C-alpha positions in Angstrom: 61.3 -44.3 -47.7 62.7 -41.2 -49.3 64.8 -42.1 -52.4 67.9 -40.1 -51.4 67.9 -41.8 -48.0 67.6 -45.2 -49.6 70.6 -44.4 -51.9 72.6 -43.3 -48.9 71.8 -46.5 -47.1 72.8 -48.6 -50.1 76.1 -46.6 -50.3 76.8 -47.3 -46.7 76.1 -51.0 -47.2 78.4 -51.0 -50.2 81.1 -49.2 -48.2 80.8 -51.6 -45.4 81.0 -54.5 -47.8 84.2 -53.0 -49.3 85.7 -52.6 -45.8 84.8 -56.2 -44.9 86.4 -57.4 -48.1 89.6 -55.5 -47.5 89.8 -56.8 -43.9 89.3 -60.3 -45.1 92.1 -59.9 -47.6 94.3 -58.4 -44.9 93.5 -61.3 -42.5 94.2 -63.9 -45.3 97.7 -62.3 -45.7 98.4 -61.9 -42.0 97.6 -65.5 -41.0 100.4 -67.2 -43.0 102.8 -64.5 -41.9 101.9 -65.2 -38.2 102.5 -68.9 -38.8 106.0 -68.2 -40.2 106.8 -65.9 -37.3 105.6 -68.5 -34.7 107.7 -71.2 -36.4 110.8 -68.9 -36.4 110.1 -68.0 -32.8 109.9 -71.7 -31.7 113.1 -72.4 -33.5 114.8 -69.5 -31.8 113.5 -70.6 -28.4 114.8 -74.2 -29.0 118.3 -72.7 -29.9 118.2 -70.6 -26.7 117.4 -73.7 -24.7 120.3 -75.6 -26.4 122.7 -72.8 -25.6 121.6 -72.5 -22.0 122.0 -76.3 -21.5 125.4 -76.2 -23.1 126.5 -73.4 -20.9 125.1 -75.1 -17.8 127.0 -78.3 -18.6 130.3 -76.4 -18.9 129.9 -74.6 -15.6 
């Protein structure tokens, strides 16, 4: 293989590795955030249900 082509391939592998590492870090940060959002969403849905039940019982 021609040396400059091998260097280019190594650079591409390094760049892909850096992208993969960045994406892994982004995923690691996003997963707990999603968990918190899902927990808050569930609490909001429970509160909506409580309010709807309260309104229905007063009608």
